[in-house]
matplotlib code that plots the C-alpha trace (Angstrom):
import matplotlib.pyplot as plt

x = [-46.0, -47.2, -46.9, -45.8, -46.2, -42.8, -42.1, -43.5, -41.3, -39.2, -39.0, -40.4, -38.1, -39.3, -36.4, -37.1, -34.7, -34.8, -31.8, -32.7, -29.2, -29.2, -32.6, -31.4, -28.2, -29.9, -32.7, -30.1, -28.1, -31.1, -32.6, -29.3, -29.3, -32.7, -34.9, -38.0, -37.1, -39.6, -38.7, -40.3, -38.9, -39.0, -40.6, -44.2, -44.3, -42.7, -45.5, -48.1, -46.3, -46.2, -50.0, -50.4, -47.4, -47.3, -43.6, -41.6, -38.7, -38.4, -35.0, -35.1, -32.8, -33.1, -32.6, -35.2, -36.7, -40.4, -40.8, -37.9, -36.9, -37.9, -41.4, -41.5, -40.4, -43.1, -45.8, -44.5, -44.7, -48.3, -49.3, -47.4, -45.5, -43.5, -42.3, -38.4, -37.2, -33.6, -32.4, -29.6, -27.8, -24.6, -24.5, -24.7, -24.4, -24.8, -27.9, -29.5, -28.8, -30.3, -33.4, -33.7, -33.5, -36.1, -38.4, -38.2, -35.7, -34.4, -31.0, -29.2, -26.5, -24.1, -23.4, -21.3, -21.7, -20.3, -22.8, -22.2, -22.8, -26.2, -27.2, -26.3, -28.5, -31.3, -31.1, -31.3, -34.3, -36.0, -35.4, -36.7, -39.8, -40.3, -40.1, -42.5, -45.1, -44.8, -45.1, -48.2, -49.8, -49.1, -50.7, -53.7, -54.1, -54.0, -56.4, -58.9, -58.6, -59.1, -62.0, -63.8, -63.0, -63.9, -65.1, -68.0, -71.3, -73.0, -75.5, -75.8, -79.3, -79.5, -80.8, -78.1, -75.4, -76.6, -76.2, -72.7, -71.7, -72.9, -71.1, -67.9, -68.3, -68.9, -66.4, -63.2, -65.0, -65.9, -69.5, -72.2, -74.3, -77.9, -78.8, -82.5, -84.2, -86.3, -84.8, -82.4, -81.6, -77.9, -77.5, -74.6, -73.0, -73.0, -71.7, -68.8, -68.1, -67.9, -65.5, -63.3, -63.0, -62.3, -59.0, -60.1, -59.9, -56.9, -58.9, -61.9, -65.3, -67.7, -71.5, -74.4, -78.1, -79.7, -83.0, -81.5, -80.6, -82.7, -82.0, -79.8, -77.6, -77.4, -76.0, -73.4, -72.4, -72.3, -70.6, -69.0, -69.4, -67.2, -66.9, -69.8, -72.1, -74.8, -75.3, -73.0, -70.6, -67.6, -65.0, -64.6, -65.9, -64.8, -67.8, -68.0, -67.7, -64.2, -63.3, -64.0, -61.8, -60.3, -62.5, -66.1, -69.1, -72.3, -75.5, -78.0, -81.8, -81.2, -84.9, -85.4, -83.5, -85.3, -85.4, -82.9, -80.4, -81.0, -80.0, -76.7, -76.1, -76.8, -74.0, -71.6, -72.3, -72.2, -69.3, -67.4, -67.2, -68.9, -69.5, -69.5, -72.4, -71.5, -68.7, -68.4, -65.6, -66.1, -63.9, -63.0, -63.7, -62.8, -65.3, -67.1, -70.8, -72.9, -76.5, -79.3, -83.0, -85.9, -88.3, -89.4, -87.7, -89.6, -92.8, -91.3, -90.5, -94.1, -95.2, -92.7, -90.8, -87.5, -85.7, -85.6, -82.2, -80.7, -82.2, -80.7, -77.3, -77.5, -79.0, -75.9, -75.7, -78.9, -78.8, -81.9, -81.4, -84.0, -85.8, -84.9, -88.2, -87.3, -84.0, -84.9, -82.2, -79.7, -81.1, -79.1, -75.9, -76.6, -77.6, -74.3, -72.3, -74.0, -73.5, -69.8, -69.3, -71.2, -69.0, -65.9, -67.0, -68.0, -65.1, -67.3, -68.0, -70.2, -73.9, -75.9, -79.5, -81.8, -84.1, -87.2, -85.4, -84.2, -87.7, -89.2, -86.5, -87.3, -91.1, -91.0, -91.4, -88.8, -90.3, -87.1, -85.0, -81.3, -81.1, -84.1, -82.6, -79.4, -81.2, -83.3, -80.2, -78.4, -81.4, -81.4, -77.6, -78.2, -81.2, -79.8, -77.9, -76.4, -74.6, -77.9, -80.5, -84.1, -87.2, -88.2, -85.2, -86.4, -88.7, -92.4, -93.1, -90.9, -92.5, -96.2, -97.7, -100.4, -103.9, -104.4, -106.1, -103.9, -106.6, -108.8, -112.0, -111.5, -109.3, -108.3, -110.3, -107.1, -104.6, -100.9, -98.7, -97.3, -100.8, -101.7, -98.5, -99.2, -102.8, -101.6, -98.9, -101.5, -103.9, -101.2, -100.2, -103.8, -104.3, -101.1, -102.2, -99.6, -96.7, -94.1, -91.8, -94.7, -95.9, -92.5, -92.3, -95.7, -94.8, -91.5, -89.3, -86.7, -88.0, -85.7, -87.3, -90.7, -89.6, -88.3, -91.5, -93.6, -91.3, -91.7, -95.4, -95.6, -97.5, -97.2]
y = [-50.6, -51.4, -48.4, -49.2, -46.5, -45.6, -44.8, -41.5, -38.6, -40.6, -38.6, -40.5, -40.3, -41.3, -42.4, -42.2, -43.7, -46.0, -48.1, -50.9, -51.0, -47.3, -47.7, -50.6, -49.0, -45.7, -47.6, -49.4, -46.3, -44.2, -46.9, -47.2, -43.4, -43.3, -42.4, -44.3, -45.0, -45.8, -46.5, -45.9, -47.3, -44.5, -41.1, -42.2, -44.5, -41.7, -39.3, -41.9, -42.7, -39.0, -38.9, -42.0, -41.9, -38.1, -38.2, -35.7, -35.6, -36.7, -37.7, -38.2, -38.8, -36.2, -38.3, -41.1, -42.5, -42.1, -39.0, -36.7, -35.7, -32.1, -33.3, -35.2, -32.0, -30.0, -32.5, -32.6, -28.8, -28.9, -31.5, -29.8, -26.5, -27.1, -30.6, -30.5, -32.3, -33.1, -33.8, -36.2, -36.2, -37.5, -34.7, -31.5, -28.2, -24.6, -24.3, -27.4, -26.4, -23.0, -24.6, -26.9, -23.9, -22.0, -25.0, -25.0, -27.8, -27.9, -29.1, -30.2, -32.9, -34.4, -38.2, -39.8, -38.3, -39.2, -40.9, -38.5, -35.5, -36.9, -37.7, -34.2, -32.7, -35.1, -34.1, -30.4, -31.1, -33.0, -30.1, -27.7, -29.8, -30.1, -26.3, -25.6, -28.1, -26.7, -23.1, -24.1, -25.8, -22.7, -20.4, -22.7, -22.8, -19.0, -18.7, -21.1, -19.4, -16.0, -17.2, -18.7, -15.6, -12.8, -14.3, -16.3, -15.4, -13.0, -14.4, -15.8, -17.3, -21.0, -21.9, -20.0, -21.4, -24.9, -24.0, -22.8, -25.8, -28.1, -26.1, -26.4, -30.1, -30.8, -28.2, -30.5, -33.2, -33.4, -34.3, -32.7, -30.3, -29.2, -25.8, -25.0, -21.9, -18.9, -16.3, -14.0, -16.2, -16.4, -19.6, -18.4, -16.9, -20.4, -22.0, -19.6, -20.2, -24.0, -23.3, -21.0, -23.7, -26.5, -27.9, -26.3, -22.8, -22.0, -23.0, -21.4, -20.8, -20.4, -20.0, -19.8, -19.1, -21.9, -20.0, -17.0, -18.6, -20.5, -24.3, -24.1, -21.3, -22.9, -26.2, -24.3, -22.4, -25.5, -28.0, -25.9, -26.4, -27.1, -24.9, -25.4, -27.1, -24.5, -21.2, -18.7, -21.2, -19.8, -21.3, -23.8, -22.7, -24.1, -24.8, -23.8, -27.4, -27.8, -24.3, -25.1, -28.3, -29.0, -26.1, -25.6, -25.0, -23.5, -24.3, -21.7, -22.3, -25.8, -26.5, -24.3, -26.7, -28.6, -32.4, -32.6, -30.5, -32.6, -35.7, -34.1, -32.9, -36.4, -37.7, -35.2, -36.3, -40.0, -40.2, -37.0, -36.1, -33.7, -33.8, -30.3, -29.5, -30.9, -33.0, -36.8, -37.3, -36.7, -34.4, -35.6, -33.0, -33.0, -30.4, -30.2, -29.4, -27.2, -26.7, -24.5, -24.0, -22.2, -24.9, -28.0, -30.5, -33.5, -31.8, -31.1, -34.8, -35.7, -33.3, -34.9, -31.6, -32.9, -36.2, -38.3, -39.8, -36.3, -35.2, -38.1, -37.4, -33.7, -34.3, -36.1, -33.3, -31.3, -27.8, -25.6, -21.9, -20.3, -17.2, -13.9, -13.7, -16.9, -15.4, -11.8, -11.7, -11.6, -8.4, -6.0, -7.9, -8.1, -4.4, -3.4, -5.5, -4.0, -0.4, -1.1, -2.4, 0.5, 3.0, 1.3, 1.3, 4.9, 6.1, 7.7, 7.3, 4.4, 5.3, 3.9, 3.0, 5.0, 3.2, 3.8, 2.5, -0.7, -1.2, -1.1, -3.5, -6.0, -5.8, -6.3, -9.8, -9.5, -11.6, -10.8, -12.0, -10.8, -9.4, -7.2, -6.0, -5.1, -3.1, -1.3, -0.2, 0.8, 3.1, 4.4, 5.3, 7.3, 9.2, 9.9, 13.2, 12.7, 9.7, 8.4, 6.5, 7.2, 5.3, 7.9, 6.8, 3.2, 2.1, 2.6, -1.1, -1.6, 1.3, 1.0, -1.6, -4.1, -3.1, -6.5, -6.0, -6.5, -8.7, -11.2, -12.6, -15.8, -18.4, -21.8, -24.8, -26.2, -23.3, -24.0, -22.5, -20.1, -19.1, -18.3, -16.3, -14.4, -13.6, -12.4, -10.2, -8.7, -8.1, -6.3, -4.2, -3.3, -2.2, -0.1, 1.6, -0.1, 1.3, -1.5, -0.1, -0.1, -3.5, -5.0, -3.6, -5.1, -8.5, -8.5, -8.9, -6.9, -4.7, -6.4, -9.7, -8.3, -7.0, -10.5, -12.2, -9.7, -10.2, -14.0, -13.7, -11.2, -8.8, -5.0]
z = [-6.7, -3.2, -0.9, 2.7, 5.2, 6.7, 10.3, 11.6, 10.6, 8.1, 4.8, 1.8, -1.2, -4.6, -6.9, -10.6, -13.1, -16.2, -15.0, -12.6, -11.2, -10.3, -8.6, -6.5, -5.4, -4.5, -2.6, -0.5, 0.2, 1.2, 3.4, 5.3, 5.8, 7.5, 4.5, 3.3, -0.4, -3.1, -6.7, -10.1, -13.3, -15.9, -16.0, -16.7, -13.7, -11.7, -12.5, -11.6, -8.3, -7.3, -7.4, -5.2, -2.9, -2.1, -1.4, 0.6, -1.9, -5.6, -6.9, -10.6, -13.6, -16.4, -19.5, -19.7, -22.9, -22.1, -20.0, -19.0, -15.5, -16.3, -17.2, -13.9, -12.1, -13.9, -12.8, -9.2, -9.1, -10.3, -7.6, -4.8, -5.3, -2.1, -3.1, -3.5, -6.7, -7.2, -10.8, -11.7, -15.0, -16.5, -19.1, -17.1, -18.9, -17.7, -19.9, -18.5, -14.9, -15.5, -17.0, -14.0, -11.6, -13.6, -13.6, -9.8, -9.1, -5.5, -6.7, -9.8, -9.3, -11.9, -12.2, -10.9, -7.5, -4.1, -1.7, 1.1, -1.3, -2.3, 1.3, 2.4, -0.4, 0.6, 4.2, 3.2, 1.1, 3.9, 6.3, 3.7, 3.3, 7.0, 7.5, 4.6, 5.9, 9.4, 8.1, 6.0, 9.0, 11.2, 8.6, 8.3, 12.0, 12.3, 9.4, 10.9, 14.3, 12.8, 10.7, 13.8, 15.9, 13.5, 10.2, 11.6, 10.1, 12.6, 15.1, 18.6, 18.7, 19.5, 16.1, 14.3, 16.5, 15.6, 11.9, 12.4, 14.4, 11.7, 9.0, 11.0, 11.3, 7.6, 6.3, 6.5, 4.5, 0.8, 1.4, -0.7, 1.4, 0.6, 2.3, 2.5, 3.8, 2.7, 0.3, 2.0, 5.0, 4.1, 2.2, 0.1, 3.2, 4.9, 1.7, 1.6, 5.3, 4.6, 1.8, 3.9, 6.6, 4.1, 2.7, -0.7, 0.6, -1.7, -4.7, -6.4, -4.9, -7.9, -7.7, -10.1, -9.7, -11.5, -11.8, -13.5, -16.9, -19.5, -19.8, -22.9, -21.5, -18.0, -19.4, -21.3, -18.2, -16.0, -18.3, -21.1, -24.8, -27.9, -30.9, -33.3, -30.7, -31.4, -33.2, -31.7, -30.2, -32.1, -29.7, -26.9, -23.5, -20.2, -17.9, -14.3, -13.1, -14.7, -13.7, -10.1, -10.2, -6.8, -5.4, -4.4, -6.7, -5.2, -7.0, -5.8, -6.4, -7.7, -7.4, -10.5, -12.8, -15.5, -15.6, -18.4, -16.5, -13.4, -15.3, -16.1, -12.6, -11.3, -13.7, -12.3, -8.7, -9.5, -12.0, -11.1, -14.8, -17.2, -20.9, -22.5, -24.9, -28.3, -27.0, -26.8, -24.4, -20.6, -18.5, -15.0, -12.3, -8.6, -7.4, -4.1, -4.6, -2.3, -3.3, -2.0, -2.5, -1.0, -2.3, -0.5, -2.8, -1.3, -2.3, -5.7, -6.0, -5.3, -8.1, -10.5, -10.8, -9.2, -9.5, -6.3, -7.2, -7.5, -4.3, -2.4, -4.0, -2.9, 0.5, 2.0, 4.6, 5.1, 6.6, 7.2, 7.8, 10.1, 8.9, 10.6, 12.4, 14.3, 15.5, 16.4, 19.0, 16.2, 14.7, 16.8, 16.0, 12.3, 12.3, 14.0, 11.6, 8.5, 9.9, 10.6, 7.1, 5.6, 7.5, 6.3, 2.7, 2.8, 4.9, 7.5, 11.2, 12.1, 12.6, 15.5, 15.9, 18.1, 20.5, 18.3, 15.2, 17.0, 18.4, 14.9, 13.6, 16.4, 15.8, 12.0, 10.6, 7.8, 5.0, 3.0, 6.0, 6.4, 2.9, 3.5, 6.8, 5.1, 2.4, 5.0, 6.9, 3.7, 3.0, 6.5, 6.4, 3.3, 4.6, 8.1, 8.3, 11.7, 13.3, 14.8, 12.8, 13.9, 13.0, 10.3, 8.2, 7.9, 5.1, 5.6, 5.5, 8.6, 10.6, 9.6, 12.0, 11.2, 12.3, 13.9, 17.4, 20.5, 22.1, 20.4, 21.9, 19.9, 21.6, 20.4, 21.7, 23.2, 23.6, 23.8, 26.5, 23.9, 22.9, 26.5, 27.0, 23.8, 24.8, 28.2, 26.7, 24.4, 27.3, 29.3, 26.3, 25.8, 29.4, 29.2, 26.1, 23.9, 26.0, 25.8, 28.6, 31.1, 29.9, 30.3, 33.9, 34.7, 33.1, 35.0, 32.0, 30.2, 27.4, 24.9, 25.9, 25.2, 21.8, 20.9, 21.9, 19.9, 16.9, 17.2, 17.5, 14.6, 16.8, 16.8]

ax = plt.figure().add_subplot(projection="3d")
ax.plot(x, y, z, "-o")
ax.set_aspect("equal")
plt.show()
């Protein structure tokens, strides 16, 4: 059937019946009453048309030889729970009417019916549909607004804001995204943020660490298996790809997968189907894939450890997360966020950082990135008796400074502007005996600016 777009705001009504005469008469009636009628001959064609047309209302006969109207109703409810379905029958009984209502029918009308009676029911169904769609749109707008206002991953540095802007741009699409960055930079946080802003938000977000499982177990988890596929497979198992159907699947540390697994992942991305371990028939999946790695996959391709074709399938949208040492200005915000969450979980007043503790956090290089910062603050909350966290509550690795000299006699042959600035700051700190407050005054900058520069340089 050819689908012709109706005028804006005109309700699409799909008429399903196995009698051509009934289809023609209803089509003429509905068109004259301002509806956009479409017809399907029989229940099977009706089910197929629901998927392609996406109607606003379904009007279906109950008794049809191939697929019944109740089956059409059931399918319509699976596709769209808010889709009003009106059942028509020449043999109405109380039992069949109750079944229709229990199945979720909008109305149950007995043949023969008056034209004005049917049109009135259709108008009520159209109004019901309009209100449900508007309500859903309003809720979605509120959710998106609230997510952007309060659910945004924490940070205000330029590099982090660029990551968030890209995430918000790609979220409404179904494009595959490859998220790269060091361990602990928040790759899964960004993946969840993309899912929360997508049209798939009401469906599952599933994730797996590809490096945490051996190859045989990983394939079973990803694709599922059938009973008897291997020793211990005592029953069929649904894989995570089918389980995430119409949702989002996050493949963390995808660079750890073996070549054999990479071939199967490539098939999923190309064919949108999986074959469970031990099975012969593929299963279609509609799953958005987000992947992450802390490896340089292009280098892995050169070494022969990662497939180039899979990389290009994954790298449709590339996002690189900066390490925490390159966005030190986000540390106070992240710390406040972690402390607020800890207080809420523990049911206690929120603790605050003393100046010496914040100074230590800003000066540390954070090789474990945001995850390490969170763990350090969790420890500090436990070890601090009062409401203020001092430097002595932080882990020793954060507070013990590197013995690297403040001033080095060796300079590059062709120093950069940053190298000159760094050397000058080191010299001022040296002349002021390492006192950062006096050094900041002499340099003419705010102490927090000095802390950020030192954190970026990795100097203590």
